[in-house]
Every structure is written in C-alpha cells, then in structure tokens.
N, C-alpha and C positions, 0 to 999 in steps of 0.2 A: 874589350869594347862593349859598351852598353847597347842593349837591344830594346830598352824600354822607351815608351813615348816620352818626348821632350816636354817638360813643363817649365817654362821660363819663370824666373823670379819676377815679382811685381815691382817695377821701378817707376820713379817719377823722372821723366825725360826732360831735362832742362839744359841740354847741350845745343850744338848748332844743327841738330837734326839727326835722326828722326825725332819728331815731337810726339807727345802723348796722342794716341789715336782715340777719337771720339767713340764711345760705346756703340752708337748707332752705326758707325762705319764698320766696326768689327762684326756687328750683327748682320749687316748687309752682305758682307763677304762670306758669311756662312750659309747664304741662301743657295738653293739648288742650281747646279751648273747646267746651262743650256748651250746649244750650239752657237758659234760665233756668226752664223748667217741666219739664225732663227729670227723670224719676223719680230718677235717680242724683244730680242736683243738689239736688233737693228733700230727699233723705235727708241730704246734706251740710249743708243749711240747718238741719235739726233738730239735727244734731250741733253746729253752730256756736252755736245758741241755748243748748244745754245747757252747752257749754264757757264761754260768756259768763256763764251763771248761776254757774258755779264761780268765774270771775274776779271777779265782782261780789259773790260770797258772798250769793246771793239765790235764792229760789224763785219770783220774779215771773214770771208767764206772759208778760207784755209785756217781753221781753228779746230784743233783736235788733240788728243793725248797720244804721244809716241809710246809704243810698247817698250819701255826701258826707262831707267832712271834719268835724272836731270842731265847727266853727262851724255846720254843718248840724244836728248833734246838739243844740247849744244852741238853735237856732231851733225845732227840733221840739218841745222841751220848752216853750218860751215860747208859741208860736202855738197849741198845743193846750191849755195850762193857763190862759192869761191871756185873759180876755174884756174887752171895752170897759167901763171904769169900775172894774175890779178894783183894789184897793189891794195893792201888792206892795212888801214891804221888800226892798231890794237892798243887800247888804253890799259895800262898795267899799274894797279895800285894795291895788288894783293895776289894771293895764290891763284885765284880763278881767272884773272886777266892773263896770267902766264899760261894757263891751259888753253885759252883762246889762241894765243900765239902758236902753240903746238899744233892746233887744228888747222891753222892757216898754212903752216909749213907742210903738213901731211897732205893737204889738198893741192899742193903745188903753187900756192900763192906766195907773194912777197910781203912779209910782215914789216910794217913800219911802226916801231914801238914808241909810244908816248908814255913816259913814266912819271908817277907821282909817289911821294913818300907813303909808306905803310900807315894806314889810319887817316889819311887825308883824301878828300874827294878828288875826282878827276878835274883838272883845270881846263875849262873850255877854251881859254886863251891859247894853251899849248896845242890843243887839237886844231884850232883854227890856223895857227902858225904852221903846223905840219901839213895841213891841206894846201896852204899857199905855197909851201916849199916843194911838195911832191905832186906834180900834175898827174891826172889820170887815175886817182884813187877811186875805187869802185865801192868800197865798204868802210864804215867806221864801226868797230866792235868795242863794246865796253860793258862793264858790270854795273848794273843799277844799284844793287845791294851786295856789297862785298862781304861774303860770309866769313872770310878769314880774319877780318878786322872790325866788322860792325859799322862800316862807313857807308853812307848813301851819297851817290853822285846825282847831279842835275840832268836827268835823262832828257827832259824836254829841251834844255839849252843845247845839249850835245847833238840831238837829232836835228835841231834847226840849223846848226852850223854845218853838219854833214850835208843836208839837203841844199844849202846855199852853194855848195861846191860840187853838186851833182852826185853825191855818194848816198847809198842806202845804209841802214844801220842793222847791226845784230846786237841784241841786248839780253844780258843774263838777268832774269828776274826770279831766280830760284828762291831766294829768301824774301823777296818783297811781295809776291802775289798773295793777296788776301790779308797781308799784315800792315802794309803802309801804302799810301796813295800811289796808284799806277793806272794811267789812262792812255792806253795804246793809241787810240784814234786821235784824241785831243792833242797828244804830244807828238804825233807823227812818227811813231816807231814802226820799223818795217818787219823785222824778224825777231820774235821774242820767245824765249824758252824759260820754263820753270820746272818745279818738281812737286810731287804729290805729298811729300813727307814733312813739309815745313809748316807754313801757316794755314794750309788746307786741312791739317789734322788727319791725313790719310796715311796708309802704309807706303814705304818706298817702292819704286818700281815703275812709275808712270811719269811722263814728262809732258805737261801741257805746252803746246806751241801755238803760235799764231803768225800768219804771214800777210802782209799788206798786198794790195794790187801791184804796187811797185816791185815788191819782192817776187810775187808770183810771175810777173812778166819777165823778170831777170832769169828766173828758173826756166821758163818756157823758151827763152832765146839762147840758152846755153849752146856753145859750139862743140862741147865735148860731153861724153856721158858722165853721169854722176858716178863717183868712184865706188860708192857703196850700193849694192843691190838692195839690201834690206831697208835702207833709209832714203832711197830714191823717191822723192815726193811724187813724181809723175806716175809711179807705180802704187805708192801708198794711198794716194787720193782716189784710186780706183776702188779702194775698200772704204775709206772714210768720207769720200765725196758724196754728193747728192745723186739721186736716181738709183739705177740698178747697181747693186754691190758686186764687185768681182773679187774672187779669192786672192788674197796676197799673203797673209800669214794667219795662224790661229791666234786671235787676240787673247790677252790675259783676262778671261771672262770675269772671274770673281773679284780680282783687283779693280776692274772697271766698275763693278757694282759698288765697291767701296768709294771710288772717286766720285761717282754719281751722287752717292749719299752725302759725301763731304761737301759737294757743291750745292746740294739742296740745303744743307745746314747753313752755308754761307749766305745763300739767297734769303733764307728765313730770318737770319740775324740782320741782314743788310750790310752791304759793302762798307759804307761809311761808318756804321756802328762797329764793325769789326776793326776798322782802322783806329777808331777812338778807344776801343777796349784795349788794344795792344799798347796804345800810347799811355793810357791810365795805369796799366800794370807796370810799364817801364818807369813812370814817374815815382811810383811807390818803391820799386826796387832801387832806383837811383838814390832816393832819400835814405834808404837803409845802408846802401854801399858807402855813400859819402859820410854818413854819421859814424860809420865804423872806422873811417879814416882811409879808405881805399879810393883809388882814382881810376878814371876811364882813359883808354887810349885815345878815343876820338873826341874832338871838341863838340860841345853841345849842339850847335845848329846842324851838324852832319851825322848825328848818331841814329842808328837804326833802333827803334824801340824793341824789336823782336830779337836782336842779337847784341848783347852787352859785352864788350871787350874790356875786362877789368885787369889792371896791372897787378901782377903777383908782388906782394910786399917784399922788401929786402930781407934776406935771410930765411925765406920760406921756400920749401920745395914744392913746386907746382904739383907734381905727380902724387906726392904723399897726401896732399889735401884732397885731390880728386878721388884717390883710392879710399880715403876714410869716409868721404861723403857717400860714395857708392856702397861700401860694405857696412857702414854703421847706420846710414840713414836712407839707403836705397834711392839716393838722388844722383843722377848723372849730369855733370857739366862737362864742357869741353876744354881742351888745352889749346895753346897757340900752334899755328902751323908755320912751317918754313923758318924764316929768320926770327919769328916770334915764339918759337917752341920754348917752353919753360918760362916764358915771360908774361903770358896772358892766361886768364880764364875766360872762356866764352860761355856766357849764361844765356840760354835761349828762353824767350817768352813767346811761344809760337802756337797759334791756333787754339785748340782746346786747352792747351797747357798754359795759356796766358790768363791766369786767374789768381785771385787773392790768396787762396790756400797755398798754391805753389810758391808765390812770392814770399809769404811769411815763413813757410817751411824751409825754403832755401836760405833765407837770411838767418834764421835761427840756427840751422845746422852749420852754416859757414862760420857764424860767430863762435859756436861751441868748438868747432875743429881748430880754428885759428887761436882761440884762447888756450886750448889744450897744448898747442905747439908753441905757446908763448910768443905769438906774433905781435908786432907793434900796432895794436888796434884799440879802439875804444870799446871795451867789452860791454855787451848788453844794450848798446845804443841803437843798433840796427832795427830791431823789431819795433821799438817805440817810434822811431822816425817814420817807418813805413806805415804804421797805424795812423799817425797824424796825417800823412799824405793821402791815405784812403779816406779819412774823415773830411 
C-alpha cells in the first residue's frame, strides 16, 4: 500500500458531474481554516445565503447549503416535508425521479408515480389527471433537469398545476442551477435542491437548498418529528438562520469557502450571461455532433444545454470509447444509467467547463477515437462544424 501523497492526473471533466472546478474556487479552498462559529465565518455564511438567493432567483429566508452532496439536499426536502401517510405525486422520467420515490417511501409517505418515457419531459397533463384522481395530495415532486437523460421539464407549469390542487412542490435542480433558466419565486417553486459540483464549478459535497414560506409553514406544522436528526430543518436553521447562531454541527469550512467563491464568480458574470454561455457552447457541440452523424436522445426543444445525451452508434462499445477518451486524451465523459447503460454518452458542458476549448477538444478526440474504431461517422466534420457555429 502506498504511503505517498496523492497527486491526481489532470483531467478535463465533461461528464454529468463533477465539472471542472474554477481555479479561483480551488485557491479559495486552500485558505486558512477558521472556526465554524468565528464571526468572520458567520459573516461569510450570510454572504453565501444572499448569493444563493441570487442564483435561485428567490427572496426565501430559508436558503442555505446543506452539508452534504445533492443527495443530502434531496433527502432534506423529503424528510422535512413528507409525513407518514402523506400522498405524494412523484414524476419519473429518469433515474433521479426514481430516487425521489424511494425517499417518499422511506419517509412513510404514499408515492403516486406519474411516468414518462426516458428522454421526454414530464407531461403536465398527466400530473393534472393524477391530482384530480387522487384527492388529498400534499406534494408534487419532479426533476427540473434530469441528469440521466439530459431532458428539461416545465417547472413553472408543473408548480402552477400543483398549487391549483393545494399541493406544494419539491424540485430537483441539481443540474439546472446556474446553467439554464431557473426562477424559484417567479415560478412558485416551494422546496428546491441543487448541487455544488455541476454548473457552479465547485467541488462536490454541498447542496444548496431553498424553501418557500408555504414549505416552511408545512414544516412548522408537522405532527411527527423529522426522522433525520442531522437534516431536521428546525435544528439546522438554528445554525444557518439569522440572529444568534447555535451549534448544530461543524460545517465543512473550506468547502464553503469554495462555494462562496463559486457564487461570487456567478454574480460577476451575471446569471443571464451564464445561461447564454451554456447555450452557446451547446450549440457549437451540437453542430459538431450532428455533422459527425451522431444523434441526441432528447428532442431539441427539451434539451439541457449543459447535459448532452448522445446515442452510441450501432456496433460501437460505449465503455471502450469512454476509456480511450480518458486514457488517451484525459477527457472524461459519462455513460448511460439504468435502462440506458451502454446506449448513451452523457457529455457535460457545465460551469467553468462550458467553454470553446473543451468543446473543440472533446469533438476532436471523439472523432479520432470513433474513426480508429471504424465507427459509421463522417470523419473530420465535427470540428469544422463547431468552428462555423462559434463564428
């Protein structure tokens, strides 16, 4: 067993996450550690909350980062809002909708699943039909940006339908925050969770969340205790709330430095400029992918610019291509999940990694690998098409 320091290889991260971390974020994380109740750290916490409100486009007082990855943010929403016996509509059009269902079951709720095909957005009509059929539904849970397929659903329409039937919403925005339009207050979203490692260009391990007044009131009126002590918001907000801080847990201090810096970068660029940049890089990548003769899983109006789900061509081994990209070119892309394993490549254009250099490098390397494997593609067409798109 090695006892030497670990020095990771330098990779270009173009999978479904984590994304390339901005150098300023890495530098911020190397700053001196101070106490989690130090006045200077507490001041930074307040700034982080305000910057997250900007990123989420909300005035929600309950906006802060959970000390844990996006999955911890998801569980925070479900364990606080779902009580035993609650009826919860869970929209499932990919792997992460299935995880929502599992959270409802473990919290003692009754999941009512509304399914759509992989690669297709959630059908608001199906959700409305389910709400009419099942009386007393308290929550509608759905994924805004389904990372397993690269499809975006209409969060605003789904929230409006839920509210018309007296239900609140839980929304997965892990892949959308910072990369594509997300307006929590304007769209009426109630409980939203995300992750630090995607379009925010931070390291994994923190999960930004935000809760509306409607959601906060539901939590306050619970009849049973939250099943998780660590994620119980009535306790956590004693630390992250306003006024005198009470000890709850030792926060991940240096990772929070990194998230703060990532959010400063987002504010400097401007939210709408970030959305536009992600869209521009996607359009160039798409031009190259299509010129090569490859196709997307998701139809154009519903594609996420930051997560491109590309069909593996006939006769090509998915894992071989990804392995050659990694070992020969130091480029990481993702494979398909669940029923789509072996059938998709997931190419991420997220945060700091959504830039022309990465687009061109990825297309050039993918073209070379597929040509070497004698795949049925138009060799040499991808980079030229992307250059025209950028021009």
